[in-house]
N, C-alpha and C positions, 0 to 999 in steps of 0.2 A: 377665378375672379380674385383679384388682389384686395385684401381687407384694408380698411382705413388704418388699422394699427400698423401694418407693415410699411405703409406709405410715409408714416411720420418719421422724419430724420432725427437722429440724436444730435444735439449740439455738443460742443466741446465740453461744457460743464457737466452735462449729463453722462457723457462718456467717461470723464474722469471720475465722477462719483460712482458709476457703475463698476469701473475697474477697481476702485478702492473697496467697495463693498464686496466684490468678488474675491479680492485678495484676503479680506478678513474672514470670509466664509469658507473658501476652498483651501487656502494655504495656512491660515492661522487658526482655523478650527473654531471660530467664534460662532455663537448662535445668532439667529435672526433677531432675537429680542436684544442681545447685546449690541448688535450693529445698529438696530433702530434707536437705541438710547444714545449711542455715540454720535449719530447723524441727525438726531432730533426728528425722526420720522416714525411712522407706524411700522410694525413688523410686516404688515400686508404690503406696504410700499417697498420694503426691502425684498420681499418675495417676488414682487413684480419686476423690480430692477434686475434681480439675479436671473429671472426667466428671460428678460429682454437681452441681457448680456450674452446668454447662450444663443438666442435666436440671431443676434447681430454678429456672432462669431467673435466677440470680444473675449469669450471664454471658450476654451475647447477642452473637453474632458476625454481623456484617452485611458482605455484599460489595457495595460501592457504587462505581459509576463515575459520571461526570458524566451528567446527564440526556440530553444529546445523543448519547451513545454507547449502542448496544445490544449488551451483552456476550454475551447468548445467541445472537443471530443471527451475531455475529462469530465465535464459536467453532464454530457449526455450519457456516459457510461455509468457515472455514479447514480443517475436517476433511473436508468433502466434496470440496474441489478440491486437497487436499494442499499448501495454502499455508503459508509460514512465518508470515505475519501477514495477518490479515483484520480490518479495522476498519469496522464498519457505523455509519453516522451517521443519526440520526433526520432524515427529511425531511418538510416540510409536505406534506400531501395535495395541495394545489393544484399542487405542483411535481413530482408523481410521474411525470408524462409529459413533463416539460420537460427542458432541458439540465442538465448537471451543476450541482447546487446550489453556491453559492459557498462554503458551509461545508465542502465536501469539501477544498478547497485548504487551509483553515486547519487542519483535523485532520491532513491529510497533512504539513503543516509540523511538527507535533509529532512525528509518527512518524518523519519524516526525521531529526529531531534525535536520535532513539534509534538509527537505523540507521547513520548516518555516524560513522566514527571518525577520529582524527587521521591525516593522511597519505592518506586515501582520494582517489580521483578520482571526482567526482560528475558524472554526465551528465544533462542536462535536454533532453527533447524538446519539441516544440510542443504546446500545449494551453492552453486558457483556465484550467482548474483548476490547471495547473502555474504559470501566471503568478500566480494568486492565492496559490498555496502559497509562491512565492518572495517575494512581498510580505508574507507573513504570518510569515516566519521571524524568530525572535528569538534563536535560539541554533543554532550549527553548529560543530563542531570544525574546526580549520584543515584545509582541503582545497582541492584544485584543482577548478575547476568548468568544465566544457566543454559546449558546445551540440551536441546529437546530430542535429538536423535543421535544414534551412533554415527561413526565416521564410515565413509564409503569405502576407503582404503586405509587400513591400519598403518601402512607405511607412510602415508602422507598426512597423518593426523595433525602434526605440528604446522602444516601448511594449509590445513582445511578448517573443519568445524571447530576444532580445539583452539586453533590460533584466532578464529573469528571471535570466539567467546573471550579470550584473553584480550584481544585488541579493543573490543567494546567496553570491557571492564576497566581497561587502562584509561580510556577516554573519560569514562564516568567517575572513576576513582572508587568504584564499588568492588564487591567481591566477585570472583569468577568461579563457576562450578562446571568444569568440563567433564566429559566422559570418554575415557580411553576404551572404547568398545566398538566392535564392528556394528554396522547398521543391520545387515542381514546375516542371520545365523543358519546353520544347516537344518535345524529342527527346533521344535518348541521347547524340548527339555534343556537344550544347550542355552537357549535364550533365557529361560527361567533361572537357570543356575547362574548365568552371568549377571542378571539383574540383582541377585542376592549378594554380590560382592560389595564390599563396604564402600569403595569409591563411587561406584555406579549407583548404588542404592542411595547414597548421600545426595548426589546430584538429582536423582529422580524424585527425592522427597520434596524438592522445590516445585514440582510440576503443578501442584494444587495451589501454589502461591503466585504463579505467573499472571501478570496483569496486561502485559504486551508481548505478543509473540510475532516472529517473522518466519514465514515458511516460503517454500518455492513450489512450483507446479511443473510436473513432467507429463508429457503424452507417452502412451505405451509403445515406444519404438526405440530402436537402438540409437544411442548418442543423445537422446532427449530426456530419458529417465535413467538415473543412476541405478535405481532398483532393478529396472528391466535388464540392464547390462550385468547386474550381479547374479542373475539366475541362469539356469540351464535352458536349452531350447525347449525341452519338454515342459518345464515349469512355465515358460513364457506362453506357450500354446494353450496350456490349461487355463490361464487367466484370460487369454483372448477369447476362449470359449465361454467364459463367464460374462463377456461383454464389457471388459474393462476399457475405459476411454481416457482415464487420468490417474495420476499417482501423486500423492502429496504426503510427505513424511512417512513413507512406506505403506500408506493406506491407499486402497484402490477404489475407484468410483466408476459407475457406468455413466452414460450420457445424460441421465436425468439426475445425477448427483447422489444416487443411492450407493452405499458402500457395498462392495463385492470382495470376494477373496479374503474373508476374515482370517483364514488360516495363515496367510502371509504376515499379517500384522502380529500374530501370536509368536512368530519366530524372528521378530525384529525388535531392536532396542529403539523405542520411540515413544512419544507421548500419545496416549490413546485419544480417539476422536471425541469421546464424551468429555474428556478433560479440556480438549481444545474448545469445544462448544461453550464451556463456562468462562473462558478467557474473554474479558471485555473488548480487547482490541487484537484482531489477528490480521496482520499485514502480509499479503502475498505479493511475491515478485515473480513475474513471468511475461515473456513477450515473444514475438515472432508469429507469423501466420501459421506455422506448423502446430503451434500450441493452442490455436483458437478453440478447438473442440474441448481440449483438456481444461483450459481456463473456464469456459462456459460450464463444464460439468462440476468443477470444484465450487464455483460461485453458487451453483444451484444447490450444493450440499448444505449451505447455510453456515459453514464453519468459518468463512472469511468475511471480515467487515471492511477491509480496505485493500486497494490493489494499486500497484505501480506496473504499468505495462507500456507498450509502444504503439505507434500508429498502425502498423500492420495487423497486430492482434485486435486492436480497438475497432478498426474498420470491419473486421470479420464478425466481431461480437455485436456491433451495432446493427449489422444488417441481418442477423439471425432473427427469424420471425417467430420462434416459439415464445409463449408468454412466460414471464418470470414472476415467481411468487414473492420476490423481495424479502427473503428471510433475514438478511443482515439487519434490517431495521427493528426486528424483534429483540435483538441483543441488548443487554442492559447498557445504558448510557455510560461511557467510561468516566465521565466527569462525576458520576455518582458512586463510583466504586470505593 
């Protein structure tokens, strides 16, 4: 049944007035009270006119984001895992099972520019997407930048984590504190001795001051986790027997987000999970269907507050049926740090 209200046609004067009020409200940002005073009507009249303008298609409201961003999946993922920020990037179908798409790093660079404020201490872990992110940065408030993990390959330090720290510091104009140290050492004693070296100790002294951290996530398989590839076959099998499902900054997690294989962390140059948990904002970058279980596991650990991922991983995560405890929402609000 058509209501009497919709049968009434707007005359040219009403349409012109409605268009003018809509322009004041939607484009010029004026309040309904201000508009009412200008046109000599009540604010309730202004509200009715604006509503009618929408109904009669005089005004169209569009919510538009860049084509490479999926706003609907992003919001659903944020809500499911209790994250502060979740950004889902469209990924080509051909790359759905491959390593993190390069565009994840570029999008993460934009998000990092929003998260970092002047005076923050920014920590960067190892990760191919993190290196891409650092090279994509075009704005960053003045901040100190510190390396959170050793390098995967000492021979590529200047093209990897060390260079990422330097690149981010150059954009921000702040201090850089890199670490020229391998990420995985042969044993605990060697790692302990290396941590005591002055340059490495100086960088690690900033771990307790980090306010924003960026980490990557790897699943426990060849080519997807750099730590996995740095170990022997026997060592890999040992951690598989412990139920490892994910690796982040040299720390291993089972499918429920519990840390396993603590002995590996003791022989690595990396920030400890307890320190990560105290950082107000921890941004993870990871994508691809192959990393779906690993991303889920790390998010369940409660160590991550924000995520940049792709549609392939997001679809897998959103269809997972296990309940989520929403741990990230318990983290201190970064605006109050």
